[in-house]
Each structure stands twice: as C-alpha cells, then as structure tokens.
NUBA-227097 format. One record per residue: residue number from 1; residue in three letters; x, y, z of N, C-alpha, C in turn. Coordinates in steps of 0.05 Angstrom, whole numbers, always signed. Layout:
REM NUBA-227097
   nr  rest    n_xx    n_yy    n_zz   ca_xx   ca_yy   ca_zz    c_xx    c_yy    c_zz
  NUM   ALA       X       Y       Z       X       Y       Z       X       Y       Z
...
END
This chain:
REM NUBA-227097
   nr  rest    n_xx    n_yy    n_zz   ca_xx   ca_yy   ca_zz    c_xx    c_yy    c_zz
    1   MET    -407    -205    -197    -389    -191    -215    -368    -169    -209
    2   LEU    -348    -164    -213    -326    -148    -199    -334    -117    -214
    3   GLN    -338    -101    -191    -349     -73    -194    -329     -52    -187
    4   THR    -311     -66    -166    -300     -34    -160    -262     -50    -143
    5   VAL    -245     -43    -151    -218     -44    -144    -203     -26    -125
    6   PHE    -197     -30    -111    -189     -18     -81    -158     -27     -87
    7   VAL    -137      -3     -92    -114      -7     -84     -91     +13     -68
    8   ASP     -81      -3     -52     -66     +15     -33     -44     +26     -48
    9   TRP     -34     +54     -38     -17     +73     -54      +8     +66     -45
   10   ASP     +27     +73     -28     +53     +70     -22     +62     +39     -18
   11   GLY     +82     +31     -30     +90      +8     -37     +77     -14     -52
   12   THR     +51     -12     -60     +34     -20     -85     +37      -3    -110
   13   ALA     +15     +18    -106     +18     +33    -132     +44     +49    -141
   14   VAL     +56     +57    -117     +81     +72    -123    +103     +56    -106
   15   GLN    +131     +64    -115    +150     +46    -100    +168     +65     -82
   16   SER    +157     +70     -64    +164     +89     -45    +181     +75     -19
   17   LYS    +181     +45     -25    +195     +32      +7    +217     +48     +13
   18   LEU    +232     +47      -7    +267     +55      -6    +262     +84      +9
   19   VAL    +248    +104      -3    +259    +132      +5    +244    +137     +32
   20   TYR    +221    +121     +36    +216    +122     +66    +227    +110     +87
   21   TYR    +241     +83     +76    +256     +74     +96    +278     +89     +99
   22   GLU    +292    +109     +85    +318    +119     +87    +307    +145    +103
   23   SER    +282    +156     +94    +278    +174    +116    +275    +167    +149
   24   ILE    +275    +142    +153    +275    +131    +181    +303    +130    +192
   25   VAL    +318    +121    +172    +349    +119    +176    +361    +150    +184
   26   GLU    +351    +169    +175    +355    +195    +167    +349    +208    +201
   27   CYS    +324    +194    +208    +319    +197    +244    +338    +188    +252
   28   PHE    +344    +164    +256    +366    +146    +269    +394    +160    +276
   29   ARG    +398    +169    +249    +427    +186    +241    +429    +205    +255
   30   LEU    +408    +223    +253    +412    +248    +268    +415    +249    +294
   31   TYR    +403    +221    +309    +406    +216    +340    +425    +202    +343
   32   GLY    +441    +192    +329    +472    +182    +330    +463    +153    +341
   33   LYS    +438    +142    +326    +430    +115    +336    +435     +92    +311
   34   HIS    +438     +63    +316    +438     +48    +291    +408     +39    +288
   35   PRO    +406     +46    +258    +378     +37    +251    +369     +12    +245
   36   PRO    +343      +6    +246    +336     -21    +244    +342     -25    +207
   37   THR    +331     -57    +201    +347     -58    +179    +315     -53    +158
   38   ILE    +322     -54    +135    +296     -52    +115    +274     -68    +115
   39   GLU    +285     -98    +128    +264    -118    +132    +252    -116    +161
   40   GLU    +261    -104    +180    +243     -96    +199    +226     -70    +200
   41   PHE    +237     -51    +188    +222     -28    +176    +196     -39    +165
   42   GLY    +198     -48    +140    +181     -59    +130    +158     -76    +141
   43   ASN    +166     -98    +158    +146    -116    +171    +141    -102    +199
   44   ASP    +147     -81    +206    +140     -68    +236    +124     -46    +237
   45   ILE    +129     -30    +216    +120      -3    +216     +93      -3    +218
   46   GLY     +79     -25    +202     +44     -21    +202     +39     -39    +226
   47   ALA     +56     -59    +234     +47     -80    +256     +44     -66    +280
   48   LEU     +65     -49    +284     +62     -33    +313     +47     -16    +319
   49   GLY     +30      -2    +295      +8     +15    +298     +16     +46    +294
   50   SER     +40     +52    +309     +49     +80    +304     +78     +80    +299
   51   PHE     +88    +104    +292    +119    +108    +283    +128    +115    +314
   52   GLN    +114    +124    +335    +124    +126    +362    +138     +95    +372
   53   ALA    +117     +82    +364    +118     +48    +379    +145     +42    +363
   54   PHE    +150     +48    +338    +169     +31    +325    +193     +45    +336
   55   TYR    +200     +74    +337    +219     +88    +354    +228     +70    +376
   56   ASP    +204     +66    +395    +211     +53    +416    +218     +30    +418
   57   LYS    +214     +13    +401    +222     -16    +392    +250     -12    +388
   58   TYR    +259      +2    +367    +287      +3    +360    +309     +22    +371
   59   GLY    +302     +31    +399    +325     +39    +412    +325     +73    +412
   60   LEU    +297     +84    +399    +298    +117    +398    +276    +129    +416
   61   PRO    +273    +117    +436    +240    +133    +448    +243    +160    +450
   62   GLU    +270    +166    +451    +273    +205    +454    +258    +222    +430
   63   LEU    +260    +203    +412    +249    +223    +387    +225    +217    +383
   64   LYS    +209    +243    +391    +183    +249    +386    +165    +247    +356
   65   GLU    +144    +240    +355    +132    +238    +331    +132    +266    +314
   66   SER    +128    +293    +332    +129    +318    +322    +151    +324    +312
   67   GLU    +175    +311    +322    +201    +325    +307    +204    +305    +287
   68   ALA    +200    +282    +289    +198    +257    +265    +188    +258    +240
   69   VAL    +166    +276    +246    +149    +275    +215    +168    +300    +198
   70   LYS    +176    +320    +215    +191    +338    +198    +219    +336    +185
   71   ILE    +232    +319    +197    +256    +305    +191    +250    +285    +163
   72   ARG    +225    +263    +168    +222    +252    +147    +203    +266    +122
   73   THR    +188    +282    +127    +183    +300    +107    +206    +313     +96
   74   ALA    +221    +323     +97    +241    +340     +88    +252    +321     +71
   75   TYR    +267    +299     +76    +281    +277     +67    +262    +267     +47
   76   VAL    +239    +260     +47    +223    +250     +27    +220    +273      +4
   77   GLU    +223    +300      +8    +215    +318      -9    +246    +322     -22
   78   ARG    +261    +318      -8    +290    +319     -24    +288    +299     -47
   79   ASN    +276    +270     -42    +282    +249     -59    +247    +241     -71
   80   TRP    +235    +269     -75    +208    +262     -81    +211    +251    -112
   81   HIS    +231    +251    -126    +237    +246    -157    +234    +219    -155
   82   ARG    +248    +203    -136    +257    +178    -136    +230    +161    -136
   83   ILE    +209    +169    -122    +187    +155    -122    +165    +155    -144
   84   VAL    +169    +130    -156    +161    +126    -184    +137    +108    -183
   85   PRO    +117    +107    -200     +91     +78    -195    +110     +58    -205
   86   THR     +92     +39    -194    +108     +14    -196    +103      +6    -228
   87   SER    +112     -16    -239    +121     -24    -268     +93     -33    -272
   88   GLY     +79     -17    -301     +53     -33    -304     +26     -21    -287
   89   PHE     +30      -1    -270      +9     +14    -258      -7     +37    -280
   90   LYS      +4     +44    -295     -11     +58    -311     -21     +41    -332
   91   HIS      -9     +17    -346     -29      +4    -361     -50      -3    -345
   92   PHE     -47     -16    -324     -71     -26    -308     -86     -10    -300
   93   LEU     -87     +15    -295    -102     +35    -297    -126     +41    -326
   94   GLY    -105     +45    -343    -118     +43    -369    -138     +18    -378
   95   VAL    -126      -6    -365    -147     -31    -372    -173     -27    -355
   96   CYS    -165     -27    -328    -192     -15    -311    -212      +5    -326
   97   SER    -197     +23    -331    -216     +48    -347    -228     +31    -369
   98   ALA    -220     +20    -386    -229      +8    -413    -254     -12    -404
   99   TRP    -248     -28    -388    -270     -45    -372    -290     -28    -359
  100   LYS    -289      -7    -350    -308     +11    -339    -306      +1    -308
  101   LEU    -281      -6    -296    -284     -12    -270    -275     +11    -256
  102   PRO    -282     +23    -235    -268     +44    -214    -244     +32    -203
  103   VAL    -232     +53    -203    -202     +45    -185    -201     +68    -158
  104   VAL    -205     +54    -141    -206     +70    -112    -182     +72     -96
  105   ILE    -165     +93     -94    -134     +86     -85    -143     +94     -55
  106   LEU    -124     +79     -33    -130     +77      -5    -102     +86      +4
  107   SER     -96    +107     +25     -72    +114     +36     -74    +131     +59
  108   ASN     -53    +122     +78     -55    +143     +99     -33    +162     +92
  109   ASN     -25    +166     +69     -18    +196     +61     -35    +221     +57
  110   ASP     -37    +241     +58     -53    +266     +47     -59    +263     +17
  111   GLU     -86    +268     +18     -93    +262     -11     -82    +284     -25
  112   PRO     -74    +304     -22     -58    +326     -34     -28    +310     -42
  113   VAL     -21    +302     -23     +13    +283     -35      +1    +263     -55
  114   ILE     -13    +250     -55     -15    +228     -76     -28    +241    -104
  115   ARG     -44    +269     -99     -56    +279    -133     -30    +288    -139
  116   ARG     -13    +294    -124     +14    +312    -135     +27    +293    -152
  117   LYS     +33    +265    -139     +47    +242    -159     +36    +238    -181
  118   ALA      +2    +235    -177      -9    +224    -199     -15    +244    -220
  119   ARG      -6    +268    -212     -12    +291    -240     +21    +283    -253
  120   GLU     +36    +280    -239     +67    +284    -252     +65    +260    -271
  121   TYR     +49    +239    -267     +52    +218    -283     +26    +209    -300
  122   ASP     +11    +231    -298     -10    +230    -314     -32    +209    -304
  123   LEU     -34    +204    -281     -52    +182    -274     -79    +189    -267
  124   GLY     -83    +214    -257    -107    +226    -245    -132    +219    -263
  125   LYS    -133    +213    -288    -155    +219    -304    -166    +189    -303
  126   TYR    -149    +169    -292    -158    +142    -294    -171    +130    -260
  127   ILE    -169    +150    -244    -170    +141    -215    -193    +156    -204
  128   HIS    -217    +140    -207    -244    +143    -193    -241    +156    -165
  129   ARG    -230    +154    -151    -231    +167    -123    -204    +160    -109
  130   ILE    -194    +184     -89    -176    +177     -72    -183    +185     -42
  131   ALA    -176    +163     -23    -190    +160      +1    -158    +159     +24
  132   ALA    -158    +182     +30    -141    +186     +55    -150    +176     +84
  133   VAL    -142    +152     +93    -154    +138    +113    -132    +127    +134
  134   THR    -142    +133    +154    -124    +120    +182    -129     +91    +186
  135   ASP    -157     +80    +175    -163     +55    +186    -176     +46    +163
  136   LYS    -163     +26    +148    -176     +18    +120    -200      -1    +130
  137   ALA    -199     -20    +148    -227     -32    +159    -250     -14    +166
  138   ASP    -244     +12    +169    -267     +28    +174    -276     +39    +153
  139   PHE    -260     +40    +134    -265     +48    +106    -282     +27     +89
  140   LEU    -274      +6     +91    -292     -16     +76    -314     -20     +85
  141   ALA    -313     -15    +117    -342     -24    +129    -357      +3    +116
  142   HIS    -354     +28    +113    -367     +49    +101    -376     +39     +75
  143   ILE    -356     +36     +61    -363     +24     +35    -390      +6     +28
  144   ILE    -385     -18     +47    -402     -38     +48    -427     -29     +55
  145   THR    -429     -18     +81    -458     -12     +95    -469     +12     +85
  146   LEU    -454     +32     +76    -472     +59     +71    -471     +61     +45
  147   GLU    -456     +51     +32    -456     +59      +2    -461     +33     -20
  148   GLY    -468      +7      -5    -482     -17     -17    -461     -32     -31
  149   LEU    -439     -26     -35    -420     -46     -51    -418     -74     -34
  150   ARG    -427     -93     -53    -419    -124     -34    -388    -125     -37
  151   PRO    -381    -142     -17    -354    -158     -15    -351    -174     -37
  152   ALA    -367    -187     -55    -362    -198     -76    -364    -187    -100
  153   GLU    -370    -159     -97    -363    -145    -127    -334    -127    -126
  154   MET    -316    -132     -98    -295    -117     -90    -265    -140     -95
  155   VAL    -246    -120    -104    -218    -133     -95    -201    -115     -92
  156   TYR    -187    -123     -70    -165    -108     -53    -138    -113     -59
  157   ILE    -123     -99     -65     -96     -97     -75     -76     -80     -51
  158   ASP     -53     -96     -32     -43     -85     -14     -19    -105     -13
  159   ASP      +8     -85      -3     +32     -98      -3     +33    -102     +35
  160   THR     +16     -96     +57     +18    -102     +76      -2    -130     +89
  161   LYS      +2    -141    +107     -15    -162    +123     -37    -146    +134
  162   GLU     -28    -125    +147     -47    -101    +162     -75     -96    +144
  163   GLY     -62     -84    +118     -87     -78     +96     -98    -101     +85
  164   LEU     -84    -123     +79    -102    -141     +69    -122    -162     +92
  165   SER    -108    -160    +118    -129    -168    +139    -153    -152    +139
  166   ALA    -152    -124    +134    -179    -108    +137    -198    -116    +121
  167   ALA    -187    -122     +93    -206    -133     +67    -217    -164     +77
  168   LYS    -200    -178     +89    -204    -202     +98    -230    -199    +110
  169   ILE    -230    -185    +132    -250    -189    +155    -285    -185    +140
  170   PHE    -285    -173    +118    -309    -169    +105    -312    -194     +80
  171   GLY    -297    -207     +74    -298    -228     +56    -286    -212     +31
  172   VAL    -271    -194     +31    -269    -179      -1    -241    -198      -7
  173   ARG    -242    -209     -41    -218    -217     -43    -192    -199     -41
  174   THR    -170    -214     -44    -146    -198     -35    -126    -211     -59
  175   ILE    -112    -191     -66     -87    -187     -82     -56    -181     -70
  176   ALA     -44    -198     -56     -21    -193     -44      +2    -185     -67
  177   PHE      +6    -160     -61     +30    -156     -77     +57    -156     -59
  178   THR     +74    -170     -81     +95    -180     -59    +127    -167     -59
  179   SER    +124    -141     -75    +155    -122     -79    +148     -96     -56
  180   GLY    +138     -99     -37    +128     -74     -24    +135     -76      +1
  181   LEU    +127     -62     +23    +130     -64     +56    +138     -90     +65
  182   ASN    +123    -107     +62    +126    -132     +80    +137    -157     +63
  183   THR    +151    -173     +81    +166    -189     +58    +144    -206     +55
  184   LYS    +147    -233     +36    +131    -246     +25    +113    -265     +42
  185   ASP    +137    -279     +60    +124    -294     +86    +110    -280    +107
  186   ARG    +107    -255    +116     +92    -239    +122     +64    -240    +106
  187   LEU     +65    -232     +85     +39    -231     +66     +28    -262     +63
  188   ALA     +41    -279     +67     +34    -309     +62     +17    -318     +89
  189   GLU     +20    -307    +117      +8    -311    +142     -19    -304    +139
  190   ILE     -31    -288    +122     -58    -273    +121     -77    -290     +96
  191   GLY     -59    -312     +82     -70    -324     +65     -90    -308     +45
  192   PRO     -76    -297     +29     -90    -272      +5    -106    -299     -17
  193   ASP    -119    -283     -22    -133    -301     -51    -119    -303     -72
  194   PHE     -98    -284     -75     -74    -287    -100     -53    -270     -95
  195   PRO     -26    -286     -93     -31    -307    -115     -33    -330    -104
  196   VAL     -42    -348    -120     -45    -381    -111     -22    -388    -106
  197   ARG     -18    -406     -87      +5    -421     -80      +7    -445     -98
  198   ARG     +28    -451    -108     +38    -473    -125     +58    -496    -113
  199   ASN     +46    -519    -104     +68    -537     -85     +78    -522     -60
  200   GLY     +55    -506     -54     +66    -497     -27     +79    -468     -25
  201   VAL     +88    -462     -51    +105    -436     -54     +87    -411     -63
  202   MET     +88    -389     -52     +70    -364     -61     +88    -354     -78
  203   PRO     +83    -354    -105     +89    -335    -132     +97    -307    -124
  204   ASP    +110    -296    -140    +110    -265    -137     +97    -252    -152
  205   ILE     +79    -234    -145     +61    -207    -159     +73    -182    -152
  206   ASP     +98    -174    -171    +117    -152    -159    +105    -135    -184
  207   ASP     +89    -139    -205     +86    -114    -228     +53    -114    -234
  208   PHE     +39     -88    -247     +12     -88    -250      +6    -104    -274
  209   PHE     +23    -112    -292     +14    -127    -310      +5    -156    -302
  210   LYS     +13    -166    -279      +8    -190    -269     -21    -185    -253
  211   VAL     -22    -159    -246     -51    -155    -228     -74    -151    -252
  212   ALA     -61    -139    -275     -85    -139    -290     -91    -161    -301
  213   GLU     -79    -182    -302     -85    -211    -318    -100    -225    -292
  214   ILE     -93    -222    -262    -119    -227    -248    -143    -219    -246
  215   ILE    -145    -188    -254    -171    -176    -255    -184    -182    -281
  216   SER    -178    -188    -298    -180    -192    -324    -199    -227    -318
  217   THR    -188    -243    -308    -206    -271    -297    -226    -265    -280
  218   LEU    -224    -245    -258    -243    -235    -244    -267    -224    -251
  219   ARG    -265    -211    -278    -291    -201    -290    -305    -222    -291
  220   SER    -303    -239    -308    -317    -255    -318    -333    -277    -300
END
C-alpha cells in the first residue's frame, strides 16, 4: 500500500524552467556569448553534473560558478513572481492530505527558498517534509535503509531522467512529469512506470490533476 509520495520541486511542483533558463541566458549575454537552446538547457543541465560543466560545453569556460551563481540568483529574484505552482498542484496536495499520504519535497534548492514560495501559495500546511539534497539516490537510500520505508510503499515524481533514475535504482515506482526540464523523449529513456505507453507513444503528464488520478489508483 502506498505510504509516501516524493515530489521534485523545480520543473515539477513549480514551473521554474523558463526563469532558470533565462538566468542562464543572462550569464551568456553578459559575456557576449551565444546561449544554448532551452531544450539543450533542459536535457544537459542535470546530465552534465554541474553548472561549470554546462558552461564549458557551451563555450563559456571563463565563467566560474562563484560569479555565475550571483548572476543567476539576481535574475531569479527579479523574476520571482513568475515562478508559480504547476496546474493542479495545490489540489494534489489537498487530496494527499485527505488520504493521509505524506508528501515529501525533494530539491537541490535551499529549503528556505522552497518554503518562501510555499508560503506565498499557502502550500506549506500540506507538505510533510522538505529535503534539500544534492544526491537524490543517497536521500532515498537513507529513507529506505534508516527510516524503514519500503520501495513498494513509495512513489516518486520528477521531470528529469536523472531524478527518475535515482528512484529506479531502489525499485521505487516513478511518474515522469512531462512539462518540466527534460524532453519527453529523454524521460522515455528511463522507462518510467507512468505514464503507460499507448501504441508505443508516451502520453503527457503535464498537470497534477493527472498525477492525483494516478495516485488514486496506487492507493488501492
């Protein structure tokens, strides 16, 4: 029986992809370089393992992360109001609360940043735990080995191949969120449990009303 729902934050719970991409474009603009496309950003920023590796690949090795983080942070702060919860997310949280299903947020963002946005939209009361993690696989290993939660009792929702892969390692059921960072083709590579392919095609899961429907089936 399902006991806990784990949800990635950026690109999944909140629609932050465009603002974060634009913050990368700002870095390239300030250095007079042509930026990567939003698709390249979405697929490579996680796959390459670090922002520095991303800058190096796309022709900006002279930009060091210590400087880049200042540029990105300032841009995101100016555009903070544009980062909004994904359609249906508050509904999903309310449904999970009614079902007494704890929702755990995972993110490589700082916890205060997540709590700030959660307060703005009155989401905090529905969130059981916020985990600011650099390695999702390590966190899930901790949950399973030290806190005693079984993979069969968990489901993990993410918009990246890397995040879904971390859950797959332990046999945790996965839901690929298709309107976030990674393209649908990249998400399909990992073979998520949901969405189920139809005639070889992976349908969209692009709002949390659809996620709530899946969670409903997993509860039984």
